C-alpha positions in Angstrom: 82.3 52.4 105.2 80.9 51.9 101.6 82.9 52.8 98.5 80.6 55.7 97.9 81.0 57.0 101.5 84.8 56.7 101.2 84.8 58.6 97.9 82.6 61.4 99.4 85.0 61.6 102.4 88.0 61.8 100.2 86.4 64.5 98.1 85.4 66.4 101.2 89.1 66.3 102.4 90.3 67.5 99.1 87.8 70.4 99.0 88.8 71.4 102.6 92.5 71.5 101.6 91.6 73.6 98.5 89.5 76.0 100.6 92.3 76.3 103.1 94.8 77.0 100.4 92.6 79.8 99.0 92.0 81.3 102.5 95.8 81.3 103.2 96.5 82.8 99.8 94.1 85.6 100.5 95.5 86.0 104.0 99.0 86.4 102.7 97.9 88.8 100.0 96.0 90.8 102.5 99.1 91.0 104.7 101.3 92.4 101.9 98.5 94.7 100.7 98.3 96.2 104.2 102.1 96.5 104.3 102.2 98.5 101.1 102.8 102.3 101.3 100.9 104.3 100.9 98.4 101.9 102.4 95.7 101.1 99.8 93.0 100.2 102.3 90.1 102.6 102.0 89.4 104.6 105.2 92.7 103.9 106.8 94.0 107.3 107.6 96.9 106.5 109.9 99.5 103.9 110.6 97.9 102.9 113.9 94.8 101.7 112.0 97.0 99.9 109.5 98.8 98.1 112.4 95.5 97.2 114.0 94.3 95.6 110.7 97.6 93.7 110.4 97.4 92.4 114.0 93.9 91.0 113.2 95.7 88.7 110.8 97.9 87.2 113.5 97.5 84.6 116.3 98.1 85.9 119.8 101.3 83.8 120.0 102.6 84.7 116.6 106.3 85.1 115.7 107.7 87.6 113.2 111.4 87.0 112.4 114.1 88.0 110.0 116.6 85.1 109.6 119.9 84.6 107.8 123.1 86.5 107.7 121.5 89.8 106.6 118.1 89.8 108.3 119.0 88.4 111.7 120.5 91.7 112.8 118.2 94.0 110.8 114.8 92.5 111.8 115.5 90.1 114.7 112.7 88.1 116.2 109.4 89.3 117.8 107.4 86.8 119.8 103.8 87.3 120.8 101.2 89.9 119.6 102.7 92.8 121.6 106.2 92.3 120.3 104.9 91.9 116.7 102.9 95.1 117.1 106.1 96.9 118.2 107.9 95.5 115.2 105.3 97.0 112.9 105.3 100.3 114.8 109.0 100.5 113.9 108.3 100.5 110.2 105.6 103.1 110.2 106.1 105.0 113.5 106.0 108.8 113.4 109.6 109.0 114.4 110.9 107.0 111.4 113.4 109.1 109.5 113.5 109.0 106.6 109.8 108.1 106.3 108.8 105.2 104.0 106.7 106.8 101.2 106.4 104.0 98.7 106.6 100.2 99.2 104.8 97.6 97.0 105.0 93.9 97.4 105.1 91.5 94.4 104.6 87.8 95.4 105.7 84.8 93.4 106.7 81.1 93.6 103.9 80.2 95.9 103.8 76.9 97.7 101.1 76.2 100.3 101.1 73.0 102.4 98.0 72.3 104.5 98.0 69.7 107.3 94.6 69.8 109.1 94.3 73.1 111.0 97.9 74.1 110.4 99.8 75.0 107.2 103.0 76.5 105.9 103.5 78.6 102.9 106.5 79.7 100.9 106.8 82.7 98.6 109.5 84.9 97.1 108.7 88.6 97.0 110.3 91.6 95.6 109.5 95.2 96.7 110.7 98.6 95.8 111.2 101.0 98.8 111.2 104.8 98.4 112.0 107.0 101.4 111.2 110.7 102.1 114.9 111.7 101.7 114.8 110.4 98.1 116.8 107.3 98.8 115.4 104.0 97.5 116.2 100.3 97.2 114.9 97.1 95.7 114.6 94.3 98.2 113.8 90.6 97.6 113.1 88.0 100.3 112.0 84.4 100.7 109.1 83.9 103.0 108.5 80.7 105.0 105.3 81.4 106.9 103.1 79.3 109.2 99.4 79.5 109.6 96.8 78.1 112.1 93.1 77.9 112.0 91.6 79.8 114.9 87.9 78.9 115.1 86.8 79.1 111.5 89.5 81.6 110.4 93.0 81.1 109.2 95.6 83.3 110.9 99.3 83.9 110.6 101.2 82.1 113.4 104.7 82.9 112.0 106.2 85.3 109.5 109.8 84.3 108.6 111.7 86.3 106.0 115.2 85.7 104.6 117.0 88.1 102.4 117.6 87.2 98.8 119.1 90.6 97.8 119.0 94.3 98.6 119.9 96.7 95.7 120.2 100.4 96.1 118.3 102.2 93.3 119.7 105.2 91.5 118.2 108.6 92.3 115.3 109.5 90.1 114.5 105.9 89.1 110.8 106.6 89.8 109.2 109.7 88.3 105.8 109.6 89.8 104.2 107.9 92.8 101.0 108.6 94.8 101.0 110.3 98.2 97.8 108.4 99.0 96.0 105.5 97.4 92.5 106.0 96.0 92.1 102.5 94.6 89.7 101.2 97.2 87.6 104.4 97.5 83.9 103.6 96.8 
């Protein structure tokens, strides 16, 4: 292989890694966007639609797990698409009492590591939670997720979350919040 061919091959590999990182960044951002409440995706009128969109982001053999001394018992481990779906249904199911009325994810400290058609990514996120009974909390977690390319599309193959802290918030800390998002409306 000539020096020029080697240089082109090296640049091609670098561009592929950069494109994979960008795809994974968008995939993780889409995941938390769909997890926000009220769901900001235009046209999504119920939680079943939200969960269908979330499941489109996952591989069939995906794992969703809470780990560590606080999250092991709270979230446990869901293996495979059906179990991951049931996990999400527990968050937004009709029977949840109190209902989750506000949840917004803020991601930081991103690290993405691509190795061919697989990758891992780490983030820290913080999110306020507000429930229909007026209770609320601030939660922060470390994420250590895995991704796999399926065909030409990156998918989540593992969501792993570990508690950093959970802090109850005082009543009335939030004065206004939307009952529905209109952000994505055309």
